[in-house]
N, C-alpha and C positions, 0 to 999 in steps of 0.2 A: 928779547930772548925767544918768545914763542914764534915770532916771525922768522928768525934764524933757523929754528928747528923745522918749521913748515917748508922753508925753502930747501933745507937739507933733504928732508923726506921727499920732496918733489923731485930733486935732482937725482937721488939715488933709487927712486921707485917711479920714475917717469913713465907714464903710459899715455896711450893716445887720447883718452878721455881727460876732460878738464876737471877742476875741482867743482864739486856740487854741494848743494845744501840739503839734498834729499836723494832718495832711492831712484834708480832709473827704471825700476820695475821689469828688469830683464829676466828674473827668475833663476839666474845662475846659482845663487846661494841655495835656494830651495831645492834645486835639482841635485846639487852636489852634496849637501849636508843633510838632506832629509832623513836618512836612516842612521844618522850618527849624533843625534841630539838627546839631551837629558832634560826631563822636566824638573823645575825647582819646586820646592815645598810650597812656595807661593802660587805657582801655576796650579798645582793639585787642589790646593784649598780653594782657589778662585773658580776652578771648574766644578768642584763639588758644590760650592755656594750657587753657582749659576745653573746647576742641574745638567751639565753638559756630559752626559753618559757617552755621547758620540766621541768625545775627546778622551774621556777617562778609560774607555774601552781600548784605546790605542796606545796605552801605557803598560809596559810589562811590569813585573813585580820588582825589577831592579830600577825602575824609573826611566828606562829608555823609551823614546818615542821615534818615530811613529811605527806601530806594530800592526799587523793584520789581526783584527779581533778574534778571528776563528783559528788561525794557524799560529799566531804569536810571533811570526817571522817579521824582522825589520823591513820596513818599506823604504824604498828609495826610487824616485824622489818623494817629497812630501805629498801626501794624498790630498792636501788642501790648496794645492797650487792650481790656479785657474788661467787658461789662456784668454786674455782680454782681446788681442788683436795679433797681427803678424809678429810684432816685436815686443809686445808688453805682456807681462803676466801678473797675476794679482793673488792675494792671499784671501781665501774664503773665510778665514777665521780671524782677520786682522784685528777686530775689536777685543779678542781674548787670546791672541797668539802667544806662544811661550815666551818667557823672559829672554831666553837665549837668542831668540829671533829678534826680539825688540832691540836687544843690545848690540847686534851685529852691524858693522864690523867694529871689533874692539881695537884697543891699543895693540893687542897681540897680533892683529892683522895689519897693523900700521895705519889703521883707519881707512884702508883700501878695501873695496868689495872685489868680488871675483871678476868684475868687468874692468878693474883698474881704476875705479873712481876714488878719488880721495874725498871722503865725506867730511865736511867742516864739522868742528866740534860745536 
């Protein structure tokens, strides 16, 4: 059953990329969704416990991330996206990144990232 569903998804959502077990580190998701994310209660508690004022200062009173600490304007792309080389980008806060980032891409995205890669479950 799972194999049939996987084949159907690949047929209907075929992209140039192949099935992967992990992220390509292209940064497209961080560039596109950077200013449209929400911190979970778990994120806020973790950052408080870790003393991450740098992160907490980038959350507005409604829980939206990432905001400019001074102007409170939403930032897009994510301010923690780091260019690693010509093709790859990395997360400077990977060890404590928000749950919404950890969970991407979800079933709502068909488990396809913005580069078209179907990430295995």
